[in-house]
C-alpha atoms as an extended CHARMM CRD file, in Angstrom:
* protein
*
       165  EXT
         1         1  MET       CA            105.9030000000     -124.7230000000       53.0750000000  PROA      1               0.0000000000
         2         2  ARG       CA            107.7580000000     -124.5320000000       56.3720000000  PROA      2               0.0000000000
         3         3  ARG       CA            106.7350000000     -123.3490000000       59.8180000000  PROA      3               0.0000000000
         4         4  ILE       CA            109.5060000000     -121.3270000000       61.4410000000  PROA      4               0.0000000000
         5         5  SER       CA            109.5000000000     -121.1380000000       65.2340000000  PROA      5               0.0000000000
         6         6  TYR       CA            111.4190000000     -118.2840000000       66.7540000000  PROA      6               0.0000000000
         7         7  SER       CA            111.3230000000     -116.6520000000       70.1770000000  PROA      7               0.0000000000
         8         8  GLY       CA            108.0790000000     -118.3300000000       71.2470000000  PROA      8               0.0000000000
         9         9  ALA       CA            106.1370000000     -117.5900000000       68.0500000000  PROA      9               0.0000000000
        10        10  SER       CA            105.8830000000     -119.2600000000       64.6540000000  PROA      10              0.0000000000
        11        11  PHE       CA            104.9870000000     -118.3900000000       61.0790000000  PROA      11              0.0000000000
        12        12  LEU       CA            104.3860000000     -120.2440000000       57.8240000000  PROA      12              0.0000000000
        13        13  THR       CA            106.5390000000     -119.3280000000       54.8310000000  PROA      13              0.0000000000
        14        14  ALA       CA            107.8680000000     -120.7570000000       51.5830000000  PROA      14              0.0000000000
        15        15  ASP       CA            110.5260000000     -123.4870000000       51.6830000000  PROA      15              0.0000000000
        16        16  ALA       CA            113.0250000000     -121.2760000000       49.8150000000  PROA      16              0.0000000000
        17        17  ILE       CA            112.5950000000     -118.4140000000       52.3270000000  PROA      17              0.0000000000
        18        18  ALA       CA            113.1190000000     -120.7930000000       55.2470000000  PROA      18              0.0000000000
        19        19  ASP       CA            116.2740000000     -122.2020000000       53.6560000000  PROA      19              0.0000000000
        20        20  ALA       CA            117.6360000000     -118.7240000000       52.8740000000  PROA      20              0.0000000000
        21        21  LEU       CA            116.8220000000     -117.5530000000       56.4160000000  PROA      21              0.0000000000
        22        22  PHE       CA            118.8400000000     -120.4180000000       57.9020000000  PROA      22              0.0000000000
        23        23  GLN       CA            121.7620000000     -119.6780000000       55.5810000000  PROA      23              0.0000000000
        24        24  LEU       CA            121.6300000000     -116.0090000000       56.5660000000  PROA      24              0.0000000000
        25        25  VAL       CA            121.6490000000     -116.7750000000       60.2980000000  PROA      25              0.0000000000
        26        26  THR       CA            124.6690000000     -119.0330000000       59.7570000000  PROA      26              0.0000000000
        27        27  ALA       CA            126.4820000000     -116.2780000000       57.8110000000  PROA      27              0.0000000000
        28        28  LEU       CA            125.6110000000     -113.7410000000       60.5310000000  PROA      28              0.0000000000
        29        29  GLY       CA            127.3250000000     -116.0230000000       63.0300000000  PROA      29              0.0000000000
        30        30  ILE       CA            130.5530000000     -115.7960000000       61.0430000000  PROA      30              0.0000000000
        31        31  SER       CA            130.4190000000     -111.9930000000       60.7880000000  PROA      31              0.0000000000
        32        32  GLN       CA            129.0470000000     -111.4640000000       64.3390000000  PROA      32              0.0000000000
        33        33  THR       CA            126.3060000000     -109.0970000000       63.1410000000  PROA      33              0.0000000000
        34        34  THR       CA            122.5110000000     -108.9170000000       63.2670000000  PROA      34              0.0000000000
        35        35  GLU       CA            119.8800000000     -108.2040000000       60.6240000000  PROA      35              0.0000000000
        36        36  SER       CA            116.3640000000     -106.8040000000       60.7840000000  PROA      36              0.0000000000
        37        37  LEU       CA            114.1530000000     -108.6540000000       58.2950000000  PROA      37              0.0000000000
        38        38  ASN       CA            110.6880000000     -108.3950000000       56.7880000000  PROA      38              0.0000000000
        39        39  LEU       CA            109.7380000000     -111.8570000000       55.5310000000  PROA      39              0.0000000000
        40        40  PRO       CA            106.6690000000     -112.9270000000       53.5620000000  PROA      40              0.0000000000
        41        41  ALA       CA            104.4390000000     -115.4160000000       55.3870000000  PROA      41              0.0000000000
        42        42  ILE       CA            100.8810000000     -116.7320000000       55.4930000000  PROA      42              0.0000000000
        43        43  ASN       CA             98.5960000000     -116.1930000000       58.4850000000  PROA      43              0.0000000000
        44        44  LEU       CA             96.1210000000     -118.7530000000       59.8710000000  PROA      44              0.0000000000
        45        45  THR       CA             93.3880000000     -117.6780000000       57.4280000000  PROA      45              0.0000000000
        46        46  GLY       CA             95.7080000000     -117.9220000000       54.3960000000  PROA      46              0.0000000000
        47        47  LYS       CA             96.2910000000     -114.2040000000       53.9210000000  PROA      47              0.0000000000
        48        48  PRO       CA             99.8000000000     -113.0280000000       52.9870000000  PROA      48              0.0000000000
        49        49  ILE       CA            101.4670000000     -111.1150000000       55.8320000000  PROA      49              0.0000000000
        50        50  ILE       CA            104.8910000000     -109.6710000000       56.5620000000  PROA      50              0.0000000000
        51        51  VAL       CA            106.7340000000     -111.0440000000       59.5730000000  PROA      51              0.0000000000
        52        52  LYS       CA            109.2790000000     -108.6770000000       61.1550000000  PROA      52              0.0000000000
        53        53  LEU       CA            112.1500000000     -110.1990000000       63.0570000000  PROA      53              0.0000000000
        54        54  ILE       CA            115.7140000000     -109.5470000000       64.1230000000  PROA      54              0.0000000000
        55        55  VAL       CA            118.1490000000     -112.4010000000       63.6710000000  PROA      55              0.0000000000
        56        56  GLY       CA            121.7900000000     -112.7430000000       64.6020000000  PROA      56              0.0000000000
        57        57  PRO       CA            124.4970000000     -115.1860000000       65.6210000000  PROA      57              0.0000000000
        58        58  MET       CA            122.5520000000     -116.3740000000       68.6720000000  PROA      58              0.0000000000
        59        59  SER       CA            119.1810000000     -116.8540000000       66.9240000000  PROA      59              0.0000000000
        60        60  GLU       CA            117.6420000000     -120.2270000000       67.6430000000  PROA      60              0.0000000000
        61        61  LEU       CA            115.3150000000     -121.1420000000       64.8050000000  PROA      61              0.0000000000
        62        62  ILE       CA            113.3310000000     -124.3070000000       64.2140000000  PROA      62              0.0000000000
        63        63  SER       CA            111.9700000000     -125.1850000000       60.7930000000  PROA      63              0.0000000000
        64        64  VAL       CA            109.2800000000     -127.8320000000       60.4130000000  PROA      64              0.0000000000
        65        65  PRO       CA            107.6560000000     -128.8720000000       57.1070000000  PROA      65              0.0000000000
        66        66  GLU       CA            103.9280000000     -128.2190000000       57.0140000000  PROA      66              0.0000000000
        67        67  ASP       CA            101.2570000000     -129.0070000000       54.4390000000  PROA      67              0.0000000000
        68        68  SER       CA             99.1260000000     -126.0040000000       53.6050000000  PROA      68              0.0000000000
        69        69  LEU       CA             96.0010000000     -125.3760000000       51.5940000000  PROA      69              0.0000000000
        70        70  TRP       CA             97.1740000000     -121.8340000000       50.9520000000  PROA      70              0.0000000000
        71        71  ASP       CA             99.3460000000     -120.5530000000       48.1220000000  PROA      71              0.0000000000
        72        72  GLU       CA            102.8870000000     -119.5220000000       48.9080000000  PROA      72              0.0000000000
        73        73  PRO       CA            103.4320000000     -115.7860000000       49.3620000000  PROA      73              0.0000000000
        74        74  ASN       CA            105.3400000000     -113.8000000000       46.7240000000  PROA      74              0.0000000000
        75        75  ILE       CA            108.9830000000     -114.4250000000       47.5870000000  PROA      75              0.0000000000
        76        76  THR       CA            110.9420000000     -113.2930000000       44.5180000000  PROA      76              0.0000000000
        77        77  GLU       CA            112.3920000000     -110.0140000000       45.8190000000  PROA      77              0.0000000000
        78        78  VAL       CA            112.9040000000     -111.1470000000       49.4090000000  PROA      78              0.0000000000
        79        79  LEU       CA            114.5940000000     -114.3670000000       48.3210000000  PROA      79              0.0000000000
        80        80  ALA       CA            116.9990000000     -112.4250000000       46.0880000000  PROA      80              0.0000000000
        81        81  PHE       CA            117.7670000000     -110.0520000000       48.9750000000  PROA      81              0.0000000000
        82        82  LEU       CA            118.4400000000     -112.8990000000       51.4240000000  PROA      82              0.0000000000
        83        83  ARG       CA            120.7270000000     -114.6950000000       48.9740000000  PROA      83              0.0000000000
        84        84  ASP       CA            122.6240000000     -111.4650000000       48.2370000000  PROA      84              0.0000000000
        85        85  ARG       CA            123.1270000000     -110.8210000000       51.9630000000  PROA      85              0.0000000000
        86        86  VAL       CA            124.4100000000     -114.3660000000       52.5230000000  PROA      86              0.0000000000
        87        87  HSD       CA            126.8080000000     -113.9920000000       49.6020000000  PROA      87              0.0000000000
        88        88  ALA       CA            128.0630000000     -110.6080000000       50.8740000000  PROA      88              0.0000000000
        89        89  LEU       CA            128.6010000000     -111.9060000000       54.4080000000  PROA      89              0.0000000000
        90        90  GLN       CA            130.5640000000     -114.9060000000       53.1610000000  PROA      90              0.0000000000
        91        91  GLN       CA            133.0500000000     -112.7860000000       51.1670000000  PROA      91              0.0000000000
        92        92  PRO       CA            136.5070000000     -112.5290000000       52.7310000000  PROA      92              0.0000000000
        93        93  LYS       CA            137.1130000000     -109.2550000000       54.4760000000  PROA      93              0.0000000000
        94        94  PRO       CA            140.4460000000     -107.4220000000       54.1680000000  PROA      94              0.0000000000
        95        95  SER       CA            142.6650000000     -107.6480000000       57.1790000000  PROA      95              0.0000000000
        96        96  PRO       CA            142.4110000000     -104.4900000000       59.3020000000  PROA      96              0.0000000000
        97        97  ALA       CA            146.2110000000     -104.2770000000       59.3990000000  PROA      97              0.0000000000
        98        98  TYR       CA            146.4140000000     -104.0570000000       55.6200000000  PROA      98              0.0000000000
        99        99  SER       CA            143.5160000000     -101.6560000000       55.2490000000  PROA      99              0.0000000000
       100       100  GLU       CA            145.4850000000      -99.0040000000       57.1620000000  PROA      100             0.0000000000
       101       101  ILE       CA            148.5760000000      -99.1750000000       54.9380000000  PROA      101             0.0000000000
       102       102  ALA       CA            149.0130000000      -96.2130000000       52.6250000000  PROA      102             0.0000000000
       103       103  THR       CA            150.4750000000      -96.7610000000       49.2000000000  PROA      103             0.0000000000
       104       104  THR       CA            152.1230000000      -94.4190000000       46.7450000000  PROA      104             0.0000000000
       105       105  ASP       CA            152.2150000000      -94.3540000000       42.9940000000  PROA      105             0.0000000000
       106       106  PHE       CA            155.8760000000      -93.4030000000       42.6730000000  PROA      106             0.0000000000
       107       107  ASP       CA            159.1700000000      -95.1880000000       43.0920000000  PROA      107             0.0000000000
       108       108  SER       CA            162.8720000000      -94.3420000000       43.1500000000  PROA      108             0.0000000000
       109       109  THR       CA            162.9330000000      -93.6910000000       39.3770000000  PROA      109             0.0000000000
       110       110  ASP       CA            160.6990000000      -90.6660000000       39.9890000000  PROA      110             0.0000000000
       111       111  PHE       CA            163.5480000000      -88.8790000000       41.7730000000  PROA      111             0.0000000000
       112       112  ASN       CA            166.2040000000      -87.0820000000       39.7860000000  PROA      112             0.0000000000
       113       113  ASN       CA            169.5130000000      -87.5780000000       41.6240000000  PROA      113             0.0000000000
       114       114  SER       CA            171.0130000000      -84.5420000000       39.8710000000  PROA      114             0.0000000000
       115       115  ASP       CA            168.5570000000      -82.3870000000       41.8450000000  PROA      115             0.0000000000
       116       116  PHE       CA            169.7890000000      -83.7690000000       45.1400000000  PROA      116             0.0000000000
       117       117  ASN       CA            172.3420000000      -81.6510000000       46.9960000000  PROA      117             0.0000000000
       118       118  TYR       CA            174.6370000000      -84.0670000000       48.8130000000  PROA      118             0.0000000000
       119       119  SER       CA            176.4320000000      -81.1840000000       50.5330000000  PROA      119             0.0000000000
       120       120  ASP       CA            173.3340000000      -80.7200000000       52.7110000000  PROA      120             0.0000000000
       121       121  ILE       CA            173.8630000000      -84.1010000000       54.3850000000  PROA      121             0.0000000000
       122       122  ASP       CA            175.5310000000      -84.1160000000       57.7990000000  PROA      122             0.0000000000
       123       123  TYR       CA            177.6730000000      -87.2080000000       57.4460000000  PROA      123             0.0000000000
       124       124  SER       CA            178.9230000000      -86.9550000000       61.0360000000  PROA      124             0.0000000000
       125       125  ASP       CA            175.6120000000      -88.3950000000       62.2420000000  PROA      125             0.0000000000
       126       126  ILE       CA            175.9520000000      -91.5900000000       60.1960000000  PROA      126             0.0000000000
       127       127  ASN       CA            177.1760000000      -94.6940000000       62.0320000000  PROA      127             0.0000000000
       128       128  TYR       CA            178.9320000000      -96.5230000000       59.2340000000  PROA      128             0.0000000000
       129       129  SER       CA            179.4540000000      -99.6430000000       61.3510000000  PROA      129             0.0000000000
       130       130  ASP       CA            175.7010000000     -100.2950000000       61.1760000000  PROA      130             0.0000000000
       131       131  ILE       CA            175.6280000000     -100.3740000000       57.3610000000  PROA      131             0.0000000000
       132       132  ASP       CA            175.3940000000     -103.8200000000       55.7440000000  PROA      132             0.0000000000
       133       133  TYR       CA            177.5570000000     -103.3930000000       52.6760000000  PROA      133             0.0000000000
       134       134  SER       CA            176.8150000000     -106.9210000000       51.4570000000  PROA      134             0.0000000000
       135       135  ASP       CA            173.4690000000     -105.7080000000       50.0850000000  PROA      135             0.0000000000
       136       136  ILE       CA            174.9980000000     -103.0780000000       47.8220000000  PROA      136             0.0000000000
       137       137  ASN       CA            175.1280000000     -103.9130000000       44.1170000000  PROA      137             0.0000000000
       138       138  TYR       CA            178.2310000000     -102.0330000000       43.0500000000  PROA      138             0.0000000000
       139       139  SER       CA            177.6190000000     -102.8010000000       39.3780000000  PROA      139             0.0000000000
       140       140  ASP       CA            174.6380000000     -100.4110000000       39.4820000000  PROA      140             0.0000000000
       141       141  ILE       CA            176.7860000000      -97.4380000000       40.5270000000  PROA      141             0.0000000000
       142       142  ASN       CA            177.6940000000      -95.0190000000       37.7610000000  PROA      142             0.0000000000
       143       143  TYR       CA            181.1330000000      -93.8610000000       38.8930000000  PROA      143             0.0000000000
       144       144  SER       CA            181.4000000000      -91.3380000000       36.0490000000  PROA      144             0.0000000000
       145       145  ASP       CA            178.7870000000      -89.1870000000       37.8180000000  PROA      145             0.0000000000
       146       146  ILE       CA            180.9210000000      -88.8340000000       40.9560000000  PROA      146             0.0000000000
       147       147  ASN       CA            182.8370000000      -85.5680000000       41.2380000000  PROA      147             0.0000000000
       148       148  TYR       CA            185.9720000000      -86.5800000000       43.1080000000  PROA      148             0.0000000000
       149       149  SER       CA            187.3020000000      -83.0090000000       43.1170000000  PROA      149             0.0000000000
       150       150  ASP       CA            184.7280000000      -82.1760000000       45.8210000000  PROA      150             0.0000000000
       151       151  THR       CA            186.0840000000      -84.8680000000       48.1510000000  PROA      151             0.0000000000
       152       152  ASN       CA            188.1280000000      -83.6480000000       51.1170000000  PROA      152             0.0000000000
       153       153  TYR       CA            190.6390000000      -86.4800000000       51.4810000000  PROA      153             0.0000000000
       154       154  SER       CA            192.1230000000      -84.9550000000       54.6290000000  PROA      154             0.0000000000
       155       155  ASP       CA            189.0370000000      -86.1110000000       56.5710000000  PROA      155             0.0000000000
       156       156  ILE       CA            189.5840000000      -89.7780000000       55.6990000000  PROA      156             0.0000000000
       157       157  ASN       CA            191.2180000000      -91.9480000000       58.3570000000  PROA      157             0.0000000000
       158       158  TYR       CA            193.1330000000      -94.3690000000       56.1480000000  PROA      158             0.0000000000
       159       159  SER       CA            194.1880000000      -96.5110000000       59.1110000000  PROA      159             0.0000000000
       160       160  ASP       CA            190.5640000000      -97.7070000000       59.5230000000  PROA      160             0.0000000000
       161       161  ILE       CA            190.0950000000      -98.8070000000       55.9190000000  PROA      161             0.0000000000
       162       162  GLY       CA            189.8450000000     -102.5540000000       55.5590000000  PROA      162             0.0000000000
       163       163  ARG       CA            189.4570000000     -103.1990000000       59.2920000000  PROA      163             0.0000000000
       164       164  THR       CA            186.6260000000     -105.3330000000       60.5780000000  PROA      164             0.0000000000
       165       165  SER       CA            185.4230000000     -105.0380000000       64.1190000000  PROA      165             0.0000000000
């Protein structure tokens, strides 16, 4: 058994509880949180008791081995809880930046281009000098879908074609 000293008091508990308590306090330091615990212990007359304590990143615990004439308290459920908490605290947390990103379950193939009315676009607002044409894959363009009869060729300034600034 081990005697745990904490905040000016001490209690006697099972070795496994003491070890799990120390692991939990270490994990709490990583996550910067606190826990309220009810731990099984043995009082001075050998009776099982519950010790209530709050531990966190700044908890200063001391564990000293101690021989005891008393039986260890029942630790099964508490030990499982402590180990589960340590495991949960040690799991990587998602980055807050990524947790705010919304995702969709559709992509460009979900849009039917035949439903799009290109005549609604105000092309006068487009600054064509800012477009990086090197990224365009011209082999993906289906030129048979283009209706050239709708093109007003009088608006094209042919003197600018082929010029680089």
